[in-house]
Phi, psi and omega in degrees: 000320181296319178296321179298315180296318179296316178298318180295320179294317178297318178299316179298316179295316180294319179297315179296318182295317186268358181249017169102055170290162191326311188270357181289141178281329185221132177263111180274142178238137180290346180275351179265125181301147181301322181293328176292314179299319181295314178298317179298313181296324177295322181280326187228066182294340181262011182294139177242158173050053183278131177231132182255143173226146172254117184223121179054038178079004179246149180262119182250126175256121171259128186204176178235143170227122182052040178080000181262128178287135181219163175222143173227137183240132183232151169283170178295340178278354180094010178276131179288129180257318186201150172233130174242133178230000000 
């Protein structure tokens, strides 16, 4: 029982840490393919408050750069489809 509680606490801390607590620049989601995340980070290394959505088979990142709201849409292969600013 003690191991279960410790494991559950560690899982909770790790989940909170990697899903966007206040100071994180990027919220990573395990549902976003690594190649999509890599392409996004290469294009927007200064992006803040990143949120990912899967819509119609495309991965959409809603984010901010210098206080400006932006969106980038990628295929599952990591190809950029559209940028909205």
